[in-house]
Every structure is written in structure tokens, then in C-alpha cells.
C-alpha positions as CSV (number, residue, x, y, z in Angstrom):
1,M,-12.8,29.3,33.0
2,A,-12.8,27.0,30.0
3,Q,-11.1,23.7,30.4
4,E,-8.1,23.0,28.1
5,T,-8.6,20.2,25.7
6,I,-5.7,17.8,25.4
7,R,-5.6,16.1,22.0
8,T,-4.8,12.4,21.8
9,H,-4.0,10.0,18.9
10,R,-4.8,6.3,18.4
11,Y,-2.4,4.6,16.0
12,H,-3.4,2.1,13.4
13,A,-1.0,0.1,11.2
14,E,-1.0,-3.5,9.9
15,A,1.4,-5.3,7.5
16,T,1.3,-8.7,5.8
17,V,3.7,-10.1,3.2
18,L,1.3,-12.5,1.5
19,H,-2.4,-13.3,1.8
20,G,-5.1,-14.3,-0.6
21,D,-7.0,-17.1,-2.3
22,L,-5.7,-19.2,-5.2
23,Y,-8.1,-20.6,-7.8
24,H,-5.7,-21.7,-10.5
25,P,-3.8,-24.0,-10.9
26,L,-5.1,-25.2,-7.5
27,V,-7.7,-24.0,-5.1
28,Q,-6.3,-23.0,-1.7
29,E,-6.3,-20.2,0.8
30,I,-3.0,-18.4,1.4
31,K,-3.2,-17.6,5.1
32,P,-1.6,-14.3,6.2
33,Q,2.2,-14.6,6.4
34,T,4.1,-12.5,9.0
35,N,1.1,-10.4,9.9
36,V,1.8,-7.7,12.5
37,K,-0.7,-5.1,13.9
38,L,0.3,-2.0,15.9
39,A,-1.3,-1.3,19.2
40,E,-3.4,1.8,19.6
41,G,-0.7,3.3,21.8
42,G,2.0,3.0,19.1
43,G,5.4,1.5,19.5
44,Y,7.2,-0.9,17.2
45,L,6.6,-4.5,16.0
46,S,8.5,-6.7,13.5
47,E,8.2,-10.3,12.4
48,H,10.4,-12.4,10.1
49,A,9.3,-15.4,8.0
50,E,11.0,-18.6,7.3
51,P,11.4,-19.7,3.6
52,Y,7.9,-20.2,2.2
53,R,6.7,-22.6,-0.6
54,L,3.2,-23.4,-1.7
55,E,3.6,-26.4,-3.9
56,G,5.3,-25.2,-7.1
57,V,3.1,-22.1,-7.3
58,I,4.5,-19.4,-5.0
59,S,7.7,-19.3,-3.0
60,F,10.0,-16.8,-1.3
61,E,13.3,-17.2,0.5
62,K,12.9,-14.3,3.1
63,A,10.3,-11.9,4.2
64,Y,9.6,-9.6,7.1
65,T,7.0,-7.0,8.2
66,Q,7.3,-4.0,10.5
67,V,4.9,-1.4,11.9
68,A,5.8,1.7,14.0
69,G,3.9,4.6,15.5
70,N,5.4,7.5,17.4
71,P,5.0,11.2,18.0
72,D,6.9,13.0,15.2
73,S,10.0,14.7,16.4
74,K,9.9,17.5,13.8
75,P,8.6,20.8,15.1
76,G,4.9,21.4,14.3
77,H,4.3,17.8,13.4
78,G,1.9,15.4,15.2
79,W,2.1,11.6,14.9
80,S,3.9,9.4,12.4
81,T,3.0,5.8,11.4
82,L,4.9,3.4,9.2
83,A,4.0,0.0,7.8
84,T,6.4,-2.1,5.7
85,S,6.3,-5.5,4.0
86,V,9.4,-7.0,2.3
87,V,9.7,-10.2,0.3
88,E,13.0,-11.4,-1.1
89,K,13.5,-14.0,-3.9
90,L,9.9,-14.1,-4.9
91,N,8.9,-16.7,-7.5
92,I,5.4,-17.2,-8.9
93,L,5.1,-20.3,-11.2
94,E,8.6,-19.7,-12.5
95,V,7.1,-16.8,-14.6
96,V,7.1,-13.8,-12.3
97,T,10.3,-13.4,-10.2
98,A,11.8,-10.6,-8.2
99,D,14.9,-10.3,-6.0
100,R,13.1,-7.9,-3.6
101,V,9.6,-6.4,-3.4
102,V,9.0,-3.6,-0.8
103,G,5.6,-2.2,0.0
104,Q,5.7,0.8,2.4
105,I,3.2,3.4,3.5
106,A,3.9,6.2,5.9
107,T,1.4,8.7,7.4
108,D,1.9,12.0,9.2
109,H,-1.2,13.1,11.2
110,P,-1.1,16.9,11.9
111,L,-1.5,18.6,15.2
112,E,-4.5,20.5,13.8
113,G,-7.0,18.7,11.6
114,Y,-7.5,15.0,11.0
115,V,-6.5,14.1,7.4
116,P,-2.9,12.8,7.3
117,T,-0.1,13.3,4.7
118,V,0.5,9.9,3.0
119,H,3.8,8.7,1.5
120,F,4.9,5.5,-0.3
121,L,8.6,6.4,-0.1
122,G,10.2,2.9,0.1
123,T,7.8,1.1,-2.2
124,R,9.8,-0.6,-5.1
125,F,10.5,-3.7,-7.1
126,E,14.1,-4.9,-7.5
127,N,15.0,-7.0,-10.6
128,L,11.4,-7.8,-11.5
129,R,11.2,-10.2,-14.4
130,I,8.3,-11.8,-16.3
131,A,9.2,-14.9,-18.2
132,G,12.9,-13.9,-17.8
133,H,12.4,-10.4,-19.3
134,P,13.3,-7.4,-17.1
135,V,10.4,-5.2,-16.3
136,N,11.3,-1.6,-15.2
137,I,8.5,0.0,-13.1
138,D,8.3,3.7,-12.6
139,I,6.7,4.4,-9.2
140,Y,5.2,7.9,-8.7
141,P,7.7,10.1,-7.0
142,D,7.0,11.7,-3.6
143,P,4.4,12.9,-2.6
144,G,3.1,10.2,-5.0
145,F,-0.2,9.5,-6.7
146,L,-2.3,10.9,-3.9
147,G,-0.6,14.2,-4.1
148,E,-0.4,16.8,-1.4
149,R,-2.7,16.6,1.6
150,P,-6.1,18.1,0.8
151,A,-6.8,21.6,2.2
152,N,-9.3,22.2,4.9
153,D,-9.3,18.6,6.1
154,G,-10.9,17.5,2.8
155,A,-11.0,13.8,1.9
156,Y,-8.4,12.4,-0.6
157,T,-11.3,10.6,-2.3
158,R,-12.9,13.9,-3.2
159,H,-9.7,15.8,-4.1
160,P,-10.0,17.3,-7.7
161,G,-6.3,16.7,-8.4
162,L,-6.5,13.0,-7.4
163,L,-9.7,12.4,-9.3
164,K,-8.2,13.9,-12.4
165,R,-5.2,11.6,-12.1
166,L,-7.5,8.7,-11.6
167,E,-9.5,9.5,-14.7
168,E,-6.2,9.8,-16.8
169,Q,-4.9,6.5,-15.4
170,F,-8.1,4.6,-16.0
171,E,-8.3,5.9,-19.5
172,R,-4.7,4.7,-20.3
173,I,-5.6,1.3,-18.9
174,R,-8.8,1.0,-20.9
175,K,-7.2,2.1,-24.2
176,S,-4.3,-0.4,-23.9
177,D,-4.7,-3.5,-26.1
178,K,-2.3,-5.5,-23.9
179,V,-4.5,-5.5,-20.7
180,P,-6.7,-8.5,-20.0
181,D,-10.5,-7.8,-20.1
182,A,-10.9,-8.9,-16.5
183,I,-8.4,-6.1,-15.4
184,V,-10.0,-3.5,-17.7
185,Q,-13.4,-4.1,-16.1
186,R,-11.9,-3.2,-12.7
187,Y,-11.0,0.2,-14.1
188,N,-14.3,1.1,-15.8
189,G,-14.9,4.0,-13.4
190,V,-14.0,5.7,-10.2
191,S,-15.2,3.7,-7.1
192,S,-18.5,4.9,-5.6
193,T,-19.0,5.8,-2.0
194,S,-21.6,4.3,0.3
195,D,-22.5,4.1,4.0
196,G,-19.7,6.6,4.8
197,I,-17.0,4.2,3.4
198,E,-14.9,5.6,0.6
199,T,-12.6,3.5,-1.5
200,I,-10.4,4.1,-4.6
201,E,-8.6,1.4,-6.6
202,C,-5.6,2.7,-8.5
203,S,-2.0,2.0,-9.2
204,L,1.2,3.6,-7.8
205,V,2.9,2.9,-11.1
206,N,3.3,5.9,-13.3
């Protein structure tokens, strides 16, 4: 008699509101702010930050992160994961400002197969301004730039629909005369794959 296989799931989610390296106008590492990482067993974690200021370069008044992983309550669904980063009253060199910036990614891993459905539902910029001028950003609507989950457990990085959207986006960036050369070089072709690691750099802005 064949033994029944019970499927399990290990969650993975991590969120940080600010992290990086500055080279101008000063050289300094920005250590991860309000970093949270979900345990493999799932659950919920959240962390709030105090007002932050790095000299006169970068500041924000409030920020928080949260991660969550739970079995999906919808019939026929498997496991859901959510990671959110929120920054309020962001100010970069008195040039780039925003009342609120939200980065959010949600995944739904199916009961059959291994490739999840991916959403960026809450991602948005509120009152983003550059040098005082309002900037309206059109984020791709759900299901977003990635599109629907690839059939037959295929990889997103090899999905014909996504690759076509990537080519169109890269071409628009390369043809623009308002994009700095350093940025254009980052979009001179679709990222290659090596050692089983596949990456794609793109924008969620339509």
C-alpha cells in the first residue's frame, strides 16, 4: 500500500524600509532600517521606526515593515505570504519628497505545483514631488507587470508575455532623451541566467 505524501510549505519573506550605500554628497553605508524576516513556519512580524535623519541627505518621520505567512483560507488555495514596507514624509536632499511610499509584495503558492502567483497590490507613491513638482506615477494594475502565473509551473523569467513586456519597457527607456546614460546602460538587455539563478530588472511603473 502506497504511503500518502503530506505536502508542507516553508515561508520566506523579508522587509526593510531603507538600506544602501551613499557615495554623494557623502560616503556612508545606510544600515537596514526596521528589517523584519519571517520564520519558516510563518506567522506575523512588524517593526516600527523612530524618525530617521542622515545628515541633511535623507530623512523620514515614520516608517514600518510587516511580514506575514499563513495558509490561505480560500478554497483550493495553498499558502499566502505578504511583505510590506512603508515610509512617511520621505525627504531626499530637499529635492525628492513624498508623503507616503508603500512597497508591497504578496505571493500565493498553490496546492499543486511550485510557482506562486505574485501581486504588488498595495505598492504606491502618495504626493511624490521632485523639486516641488508633482509626479504622478501609474503602477501596473493587478496582476501587474509579471502577468498571470505561468502555465505548467514554468518560470516567470522565461514567460513569453513577460519577456515581451520587458523588451517593450527597455526600448521605451533607451529611446527617451531624458534618462541619464548610467540608467540607460542598466536596461541594455534582458538579464542573463547563470548557475541556476535567474534575475530580471524592470519597473512596476507603466
